[in-house]
Every structure is written in C-alpha cells, then in structure tokens.
Phi, psi and omega in degrees: 000143182280103174242118186243136166284159174228109192059232180274354186271117183248143169301147181245110184239122180302136180303336177271002178279158176245120172241114181301144181303342186255009173269160182233124179240123184231127165076224191283072183231129175244129181236122188278172182304138176062008169293158179223135180240114191265175184305138173072002172284144181230122176243110188240103179258074184266306186267353184196197179246158175235131177237132172241123186282177182295141176063021180259141182248133172248107192275177189311127174080006182287144175242122180239122186224178178219181173238171178297330180267337190234120169283164175254122184236125183234118187292186175282154176059035178258159169235125175249110190285176184303135177060031169285159179228118177242131187206115176062040183227174180235130178244119181276168180314142171067022177260157175235132179247113187288162175310132174075008185268166175237137177230115194252184190312133177059012175279151185229124176246113184278171184312134176071007180274163180222121169270116186291155175313130181079355182285154176242111180263102191283173186314127173077002182289144174247124175255113189289164183303131176077004181271166174248124177252119185227142169100182184227108351287162187299136174257142181261132173244110180303138174050037181250358178284143181264111183302329182293320173301314179301309185294320181300307184300316176301307183300319178302309186285335174290316178301311179294327175297332181274329182269329182300316184301335180258344186247346177281135172211142180284130184241359182206000000 
C-alpha cells in the first residue's frame, strides 16, 4: 500500500487499523485502532495534520485533506461515505458524512449528526448534534439524523476492518 513520509513526517497508523492496499496515505496522518481506509481513498497530510479516530471508516474514493491553517479532525465511530471530500473541518465522534458530500474549511459536524449524500457543508457551517445536513448548500434539519443508520454503518465497517485483512486476497 502506498504510505509516504513527507520530509521527516511519517503517518502513524495503529497496528489494528485496516488500510486497503489501494489507498494512499501521505505525511502527517494519524489513524486509530480498528479504523478502516478503503480503496482509492487519499489522506494527504501535507500542510497540516489529519486525524482519523478509532473505528472510523473512510470509504472508497474519499479525499481527505487539510489547509496550512486548519487540520482535518475526524473522531471515533464515524463513517465517511464513498467519494466524500473533507478539508480543514472537524467531524465529531459518531457522525456520518454521506457519499459524495463535501465538508469544507472550518465546518464542524457534531456528534450523531448526519451529512446527507451529495450535501455541501460550506465554510464555517456548524451541524449540531443529531442534526441532518442536506442539499447544496447544506440546510440544517435539527434532530433529524437517524441514530440507527449511524450505528448500522459504523458497525458494518468495523466488522469489515476485522475480516478483510484475513479474508481478502489478490487473484489477478
């Protein structure tokens, strides 16, 4: 798997994390225990740091970046859906960022919040705990996130992070 130091800065990946061989990890990136980084995801910690908490999944094709001024911090028990783009934002524990969504500079997604697929959470937007952010630009719907959806997604990817390392094999 392509894991790159950038100068003297090397990614810190917990030994119990799963990083798919086709994911790319560069520079100042920390990945917690039982986190999972899936094919074609790119985490590029070049101008600041990226932190991925325990049991968090960064799914296929996602781009995680930071800015010189703002790190990207993703808590524990989060799901970042396929082809999401996160840059210079904070995602608190237990949140879900849907497939194809963007969460931009200084945005904050609080615990148990859900960013709907395809939503654009613009600069400085705050998604409160338990809220749903939907649309372009994202509109906030208080207390509209479904906790069962969040729990199901998180549990599924923790299971996958545990089973893929021993069951996946290259055949071609």
